[in-house]
N, C-alpha and C positions, 0 to 999 in steps of 0.2 A: 857508496859501494854499489856496484852493479850486480847483475845476475851471475856473471862469470867470475871465477877467482882471479884476482889481479886486475879486474876492471874497476877502476876508481878514478875519481876526479877530485881535485882540491880547488877550493874557491874561498876567498875571504868573505867575511860578513859584509864588507863594503861592496864588493862585486855582486854578491847575492842580492843585497838591497837594491842596487842599481838595476839589475836584470828583472827583479820582481816588479819594481815600479814601472819599467818599460812595458812589461807584459800586462800589467794592470791597466796602463793607458791604452794598449791595443784592445783589451776587452771593453773598456769604456767607449772607445771609438766604434766598436761593433754594436753598441747599444745595450751592453750588459749593465745591469744596475743592481743595487742591493736587493737581496731576496730572490734573484733569478737563480735557476738551477742549471748547472753545467755538468756534463759528463767529460771525463778525461780518459782517453784510450791511448795510453803510452806504455812503453816498456820501462824498466828501471833505469832511467837516465836522469840527468840533472834537470832537464826541462820539465819533467814530471813534478819535481819539488817546486820549481819556479811557478808552474801553473797553479798548483795547490795554494801556494802562498799568495799569489796574485788574486785568486778568487777570495781568499780570506781577507785580503787587504781592502777590497771594495765591498765586501759583505755579501758576495754571491755564494750560494751553497754549491758544493761540488761532490761528485761521486767518482771514484776511480774504478774503472772497469779493467780487469786483467787483460793484458794485450793478447793472450792466447785464445780468447773467446771468438766464436764464429760470428759472421755478420748477422745471422739471425738472432743469436744470443744478445749481441750488442744492441740490436734494434729493439728487442723486448725490454731491455733495461732502460733505454732512452725513453721509450713510450711510458713505461711504468713510473718513471721519475718525473715525466713532463719537462724534460730538459729543453732549453731554448738554444743551446750551443753544444757542439761536440769538439773537443780539442784532441787532435790526433797528429 
């Protein structure tokens, strides 16, 4: 379910697993490893869930930053967490 009424997407568990594994491999190819901290700056879309699950799959810690925050607020959160990657 998205932010807007009627905004929804359906996906099977098999498709979700496939997309999570794909994104986990992208993260690994970017040098992300277990224990790394990642910020996710996305609206309520399917890719947000995929990114969160991909981080969990490889053991990276993630924090989700509300997509309505300003650039300065986002910067503060990234610096406070010591994130090595921002997914947007």
